[in-house]
C-alpha positions as CSV (number, residue, x, y, z in Angstrom):
1,M,106.0,45.8,5.1
2,S,107.3,43.8,8.0
3,N,111.0,42.7,8.2
4,S,109.8,39.0,8.0
5,Q,107.9,39.7,4.8
6,K,110.8,41.5,3.2
7,L,113.1,38.6,4.2
8,F,110.6,36.0,2.8
9,N,110.4,37.9,-0.5
10,N,114.2,37.8,-0.7
11,A,114.3,34.1,0.4
12,K,112.0,33.1,-2.5
13,K,114.5,34.4,-4.9
14,V,117.3,32.1,-3.7
15,I,115.6,29.2,-1.8
16,P,112.8,27.0,-3.3
17,S,109.5,28.3,-1.9
18,G,111.5,30.5,0.5
19,V,112.0,27.8,3.1
20,N,114.5,25.0,3.7
21,S,111.9,22.6,5.1
22,P,108.2,22.5,3.9
23,V,106.8,22.5,7.5
24,R,108.2,26.0,8.1
25,Y,105.9,27.6,5.5
26,F,102.5,29.0,6.3
27,E,100.2,31.6,4.8
28,P,100.8,34.4,4.0
29,Y,104.5,34.0,5.0
30,P,106.5,32.6,7.9
31,F,108.1,34.9,10.5
32,F,111.9,34.9,10.5
33,T,113.5,34.3,13.9
34,K,116.1,36.6,15.4
35,K,116.9,34.9,18.7
36,S,115.6,32.6,21.4
37,D,116.0,32.0,25.1
38,G,114.3,29.6,27.5
39,A,110.6,29.3,26.5
40,Y,110.7,32.2,24.0
41,I,111.7,33.2,20.5
42,W,111.8,36.6,19.0
43,D,111.2,37.4,15.3
44,E,113.0,40.0,13.1
45,D,110.2,42.5,14.0
46,K,110.9,42.2,17.7
47,N,107.7,40.2,18.4
48,K,108.1,37.8,21.3
49,Y,106.4,34.3,21.2
50,I,106.0,31.5,23.8
51,D,107.5,28.6,21.8
52,F,105.5,25.4,21.8
53,C,107.1,24.1,18.6
54,N,110.5,23.7,20.4
55,G,112.4,22.5,17.4
56,Y,109.6,20.0,16.6
57,G,110.3,18.3,20.0
58,A,114.1,18.6,20.1
59,L,114.2,21.2,22.8
60,L,112.9,19.3,25.8
61,L,114.9,21.5,28.1
62,G,114.2,24.8,26.4
63,H,116.2,27.2,24.3
64,R,119.9,28.0,25.2
65,R,120.0,25.5,28.1
66,K,123.2,26.4,30.0
67,E,124.4,22.8,30.5
68,I,124.3,22.3,26.7
69,L,125.9,25.6,25.8
70,N,128.7,25.1,28.4
71,A,129.5,21.7,27.0
72,V,129.6,22.9,23.4
73,S,131.6,26.0,24.3
74,K,134.2,23.9,26.0
75,Q,134.4,21.6,22.9
76,L,134.8,24.5,20.5
77,T,138.1,25.3,22.1
78,Q,139.3,21.8,21.3
79,G,138.1,21.6,17.7
80,T,135.0,21.1,15.6
81,L,135.6,18.1,13.3
82,F,138.3,15.5,13.3
83,C,136.9,12.6,11.2
84,T,138.7,10.2,13.6
85,P,137.3,8.4,16.6
86,T,137.0,10.2,19.9
87,E,136.6,9.1,23.5
88,S,133.4,11.2,23.7
89,E,131.7,8.9,21.2
90,I,132.2,6.0,23.5
91,E,130.8,8.0,26.4
92,L,127.7,9.0,24.5
93,S,127.1,5.4,23.2
94,K,127.3,4.1,26.8
95,L,124.8,6.8,28.0
96,I,122.4,5.8,25.2
97,I,122.7,2.1,26.0
98,S,122.2,2.7,29.8
99,N,118.9,4.5,29.0
100,F,117.6,2.0,26.4
101,P,118.0,-1.6,27.6
102,S,117.0,-2.9,24.1
103,I,120.2,-1.4,22.7
104,D,123.5,-3.4,22.8
105,K,125.4,-1.2,20.3
106,V,125.0,2.2,18.8
107,R,126.1,3.8,15.5
108,L,125.9,7.7,15.5
109,V,124.7,9.5,12.4
110,N,123.4,13.0,11.7
111,T,119.6,13.1,11.1
112,G,116.5,11.1,11.9
113,G,116.0,10.3,8.3
114,E,119.6,9.0,8.0
115,A,118.9,6.8,11.1
116,T,115.7,5.3,9.7
117,M,117.3,4.7,6.3
118,T,120.1,2.8,7.9
119,A,117.8,0.9,10.2
120,I,115.8,-0.3,7.2
121,R,119.0,-1.3,5.4
122,L,120.1,-3.2,8.5
123,A,116.8,-5.1,8.7
124,R,117.1,-6.1,5.0
125,G,120.7,-7.1,5.5
126,F,119.8,-9.2,8.5
127,T,116.9,-11.0,7.0
128,K,118.0,-11.1,3.3
129,K,114.5,-9.9,2.4
130,K,113.2,-6.8,0.6
131,K,109.9,-5.5,1.8
132,I,109.3,-3.2,4.7
133,I,106.0,-2.6,6.5
134,K,105.2,0.9,7.8
135,F,102.0,2.4,9.2
136,E,99.8,5.1,7.7
137,G,100.7,8.5,8.9
138,C,104.0,7.5,10.5
139,Y,106.8,9.8,9.2
140,H,110.3,8.3,9.0
141,G,112.1,10.9,7.0
142,A,112.2,12.0,3.4
143,H,113.7,9.0,1.7
144,D,112.0,6.8,-0.8
145,S,111.4,3.6,1.2
146,V,109.2,5.4,3.8
147,L,107.8,8.4,1.9
148,V,104.5,6.5,1.3
149,K,101.4,7.7,3.1
150,A,103.7,9.6,5.4
151,G,102.8,12.2,8.0
152,S,104.4,15.5,8.9
153,G,104.9,17.9,6.0
154,S,104.1,15.2,3.5
155,A,100.5,14.9,4.9
156,H,100.2,18.7,5.3
157,N,101.0,19.2,1.6
158,G,98.8,16.4,0.4
159,I,101.7,14.3,-1.0
160,S,100.9,10.6,-0.6
161,I,103.9,9.5,-2.7
162,S,106.5,12.0,-3.7
163,E,107.2,12.7,-7.3
164,G,110.8,11.7,-8.1
165,G,110.6,8.6,-6.0
166,L,111.1,5.3,-7.7
167,N,108.2,2.9,-8.0
168,E,110.7,0.1,-7.8
169,V,111.5,1.3,-4.3
170,S,108.0,2.2,-3.0
171,K,106.5,-1.1,-4.3
172,N,108.5,-2.8,-1.6
173,T,106.9,-0.6,1.1
174,L,103.7,-2.1,2.4
175,V,101.4,0.2,4.4
176,V,98.9,-0.8,7.1
177,P,96.6,1.3,9.3
178,Y,98.0,2.4,12.7
179,N,96.3,0.8,15.7
180,N,95.3,-2.2,13.6
181,S,97.3,-5.3,14.4
182,E,94.9,-7.5,12.5
183,E,95.8,-5.9,9.3
184,L,99.5,-6.2,10.1
185,E,99.0,-9.9,10.6
186,K,97.1,-10.3,7.4
187,T,99.7,-8.4,5.5
188,L,102.5,-10.7,6.8
189,T,100.4,-13.7,5.9
190,K,100.2,-12.6,2.3
191,N,103.8,-11.4,2.1
192,K,106.7,-13.8,2.9
193,D,109.4,-11.4,1.8
194,V,109.1,-8.8,4.7
195,A,112.4,-7.7,6.1
196,G,111.1,-5.6,9.0
197,V,108.4,-3.5,10.5
198,I,109.0,0.2,11.3
199,I,106.7,2.2,13.5
200,E,106.5,5.4,15.6
201,P,105.4,3.9,18.9
202,I,103.5,7.1,19.5
203,L,102.4,8.7,16.2
204,A,103.7,12.3,16.5
205,N,103.6,13.3,12.8
206,M,99.9,13.1,12.1
207,G,99.0,15.3,14.9
208,L,99.3,13.2,18.0
209,I,97.8,9.7,17.8
210,L,98.3,7.3,20.8
211,P,98.6,3.6,20.5
212,E,95.4,1.8,21.7
213,K,95.7,-0.6,24.6
214,N,97.8,-3.7,23.7
215,F,98.5,-2.5,20.1
216,L,102.2,-2.2,20.6
217,S,102.5,-5.4,22.5
218,E,100.5,-7.2,19.7
219,V,102.9,-5.7,17.1
220,R,105.8,-7.0,19.1
221,K,104.3,-10.4,19.4
222,I,103.4,-10.6,15.7
223,T,106.9,-9.6,14.6
224,K,108.5,-12.1,16.9
225,D,106.2,-14.9,15.7
226,N,107.2,-14.1,12.2
227,D,110.9,-13.7,13.0
228,I,111.0,-10.1,11.7
229,P,112.9,-7.2,13.2
230,L,110.8,-4.5,14.8
231,I,112.1,-1.0,14.4
232,F,110.9,1.7,16.9
233,D,111.4,5.1,15.3
234,E,111.9,7.1,18.5
235,V,113.2,10.2,16.7
236,V,110.5,12.2,18.5
237,T,109.7,10.1,21.5
238,G,113.2,9.2,22.5
239,F,114.0,11.0,25.8
240,R,110.9,13.1,25.5
241,V,108.3,10.6,26.7
242,S,110.7,9.2,29.3
243,P,114.5,8.9,29.7
244,G,114.2,5.5,27.8
245,G,111.6,6.7,25.3
246,A,108.3,5.2,24.5
247,Q,109.7,1.7,24.8
248,Q,110.4,2.3,28.5
249,H,107.0,3.9,28.9
250,F,105.2,0.9,27.4
251,G,107.6,-1.8,28.5
252,I,108.4,-3.1,25.0
253,K,111.8,-4.0,23.5
254,P,112.2,-3.5,19.8
255,D,115.1,-5.0,17.8
256,I,116.3,-1.7,16.4
257,T,115.8,1.9,17.7
258,T,116.3,5.2,16.0
259,L,116.9,8.4,18.0
260,A,117.4,12.1,17.1
261,K,115.8,15.4,18.2
262,A,116.0,15.5,22.0
263,L,119.1,13.4,21.8
264,G,121.1,16.4,20.6
265,H,118.9,19.2,22.0
266,G,119.2,21.4,19.0
267,F,122.4,20.1,17.6
268,V,122.7,17.8,14.5
269,I,122.9,14.3,15.7
270,A,121.0,11.0,15.5
271,A,121.6,7.3,16.3
272,I,120.7,3.8,15.4
273,G,120.9,1.2,18.1
274,G,119.9,-2.4,18.5
275,K,120.8,-6.0,19.1
276,K,124.4,-6.9,18.8
277,E,123.8,-9.5,16.1
278,I,122.1,-6.9,14.0
279,M,124.3,-3.9,14.6
280,D,127.5,-5.9,13.9
281,L,126.4,-6.2,10.3
282,L,127.4,-2.5,9.8
283,S,130.6,-1.9,7.8
284,P,133.5,-2.2,8.1
285,G,133.0,-5.3,10.2
286,G,129.9,-6.3,8.3
287,K,128.6,-5.9,4.8
288,V,125.8,-3.4,5.4
289,Y,127.3,-0.1,4.3
290,Q,126.8,3.1,6.1
291,A,129.1,6.1,6.3
292,S,129.1,9.9,7.0
293,T,131.7,12.5,7.3
294,Y,130.0,14.4,10.1
295,A,128.8,11.3,12.1
296,G,130.0,11.6,15.7
297,N,131.3,15.1,15.2
298,P,132.6,16.3,18.6
299,I,130.3,19.4,18.8
300,S,127.1,17.5,18.5
301,V,128.4,14.6,20.6
302,S,129.2,17.0,23.4
303,A,125.7,18.5,23.2
304,A,124.1,15.0,23.3
305,I,126.2,14.0,26.3
306,A,125.2,17.1,28.2
307,S,121.6,16.6,27.2
308,I,121.3,13.0,28.4
309,K,123.2,13.8,31.7
310,T,121.0,16.7,32.4
311,I,117.8,14.7,31.7
312,N,119.0,11.9,33.9
313,K,119.9,14.3,36.7
314,I,116.5,16.0,36.8
315,K,114.3,13.3,35.4
316,N,112.2,12.8,38.6
317,K,111.1,16.4,38.6
318,L,111.2,17.0,34.8
319,Y,108.7,14.4,33.5
320,S,106.2,14.9,36.4
321,K,106.3,18.6,35.8
322,L,105.7,18.3,32.1
323,E,102.9,15.8,32.5
324,A,101.2,18.1,35.1
325,Y,101.5,21.1,32.9
326,N,100.3,19.2,29.9
327,A,97.2,17.9,31.7
328,L,96.4,21.4,33.0
329,L,96.7,23.0,29.6
330,T,94.8,20.4,27.7
331,H,92.0,20.1,30.2
332,A,91.6,23.9,30.1
333,I,91.6,24.0,26.3
334,G,89.1,21.1,26.2
335,D,86.8,22.8,28.7
336,M,86.8,26.0,26.7
337,A,86.1,24.2,23.4
338,T,83.2,22.3,25.1
339,D,81.7,25.5,26.6
340,M,81.8,27.0,23.1
341,N,80.2,23.9,21.6
342,I,83.1,23.4,19.3
343,P,83.4,19.7,18.1
344,H,86.9,18.7,19.2
345,Q,89.3,15.9,20.3
346,I,92.4,16.4,22.3
347,N,95.1,13.7,22.3
348,F,97.8,14.2,24.9
349,T,100.6,12.3,26.6
350,S,103.7,13.2,28.5
351,S,104.8,16.6,27.1
352,M,102.9,16.5,23.8
353,F,99.4,17.3,22.7
354,Q,97.2,18.2,19.7
355,I,93.6,19.4,19.2
356,F,91.6,18.1,16.3
357,F,88.3,19.8,15.2
358,T,86.1,16.7,14.8
359,N,83.4,14.8,16.6
360,K,85.1,11.4,16.3
361,P,88.1,10.0,18.1
362,V,91.4,10.4,16.3
363,I,93.1,7.0,16.3
364,D,94.7,6.7,12.8
365,Y,95.7,8.4,9.6
366,T,92.1,8.5,8.2
367,S,90.5,10.0,11.3
368,S,93.3,12.6,11.6
369,K,92.8,13.6,7.9
370,N,89.1,14.0,8.5
371,A,89.5,16.6,11.1
372,D,88.8,20.2,10.0
373,A,92.3,21.5,9.1
374,K,90.9,24.9,8.0
375,K,89.7,25.6,11.6
376,F,93.1,24.5,12.8
377,Q,94.9,27.0,10.5
378,K,92.6,29.8,11.7
379,M,93.4,28.9,15.3
380,F,97.1,28.8,14.6
381,S,97.0,32.3,13.0
382,V,95.1,33.8,16.0
383,L,97.5,32.1,18.5
384,L,100.4,33.5,16.6
385,K,99.0,37.0,16.6
386,N,98.6,36.7,20.4
387,G,102.2,35.6,21.0
388,V,101.9,31.8,21.1
389,F,103.8,29.8,18.5
390,I,102.8,26.2,17.8
391,A,103.8,24.2,14.7
392,P,101.8,25.6,11.8
393,S,100.3,22.2,10.7
394,Q,97.4,20.1,12.0
395,F,99.7,17.1,11.4
396,E,102.4,18.2,13.9
397,V,102.4,18.3,17.7
398,V,102.4,20.9,20.5
399,F,105.6,20.4,22.6
400,L,106.2,21.6,26.1
401,S,109.6,22.2,27.6
402,D,111.2,22.4,31.0
403,A,111.6,26.2,30.4
404,H,107.8,26.8,30.4
405,T,106.4,28.3,33.5
406,Q,102.9,28.5,35.1
407,T,102.8,32.1,33.9
408,D,103.4,30.9,30.4
409,L,100.6,28.4,30.7
410,N,98.2,31.0,32.0
411,Y,99.0,33.3,29.1
412,T,98.7,30.4,26.7
413,M,95.2,29.4,28.0
414,N,94.0,33.0,27.4
415,A,95.5,32.9,23.9
416,Y,93.7,29.6,23.2
417,R,90.4,31.1,24.5
418,T,90.7,33.9,21.9
419,A,91.7,31.5,19.2
420,L,88.9,29.1,19.9
421,K,86.4,32.0,19.8
422,S,87.6,32.8,16.3
423,V,87.1,29.2,15.2
424,K,83.6,29.2,16.6
425,N,82.7,32.3,14.7
């Protein structure tokens, strides 16, 4: 019996299902990680993997990046938690604002879910209305308002609406298809009590689904015409797609933005930012309440400052490298699948991609769910056996990092060749 299997058996006795987040589980049991460095992680059985999960997108610069560790180590000598304001919070807020022109002010929180929950509360407080519109397959955290036809682990586990959630809450969440601005307009015509629209500008929790041409600009126009705040959930795309996230990439300014993952580069931190007139509604100056003991804690703030500064310093080389590596890898995988006559679609952008085993383009929740998830699971298992770790769900994304090398890519291409052969058979 492997060490990971022993640990998983022990974990099940004290942790529900043996894991602290559903997406970490896969059959027959997940491996337990011992350490990481650069592009690699090692499990408790000393197996080495090239990591393409990368903290579900958080580790844009790779594991144990020296600039991040140095900043955190320095802060550790000063203290870990004060629960009073610090100068570093101001510095971080200014860095975020300088990268995201749509943001006038920032409130720091701890998680992406906390950020989206606060963003929705702000939209309701600003408009004095109740209903929220989200898009099918977009994942905005595990709170009741948005856990309706959500992506990520919710989609993987087949949970459309979570048990334990309140119907009184979910009935105020209206869901429309992604990449369908006409349905958004129709929904707004029928419902006059909409407080805001929340969207992943690039859907990265249903596999990878890209916005079709003009979709995001149409969403922006519709929300403006209806005088409704537009919330960009950039928990995944913030800093990863570009230094200013997907909104910089597509040239669109939302009213509210949520950030996490690559913001803290492996440390627990998130943020809500937006227009001054909206953000000033937050307590204590306003009447939209939000509070957190660990918000703006100096350890995470120091990591985030170092992360943004490093990204800004190397951005000209960083993003072009990741785009080139991503194109090379996805084209190679696509060519292999084509040569093997395996029906497939590969969606990719910037440093993210995903393969779907289907004949039809994957453009929304329905087309993603119709792909052959069993083939994906078989591919995942073979990749893992061959030392390549991707997220274990069809409804997640493959993430590249600055730590990956050409040698890593060559090895990964060979691993995909073996994995695709197993799918074909």
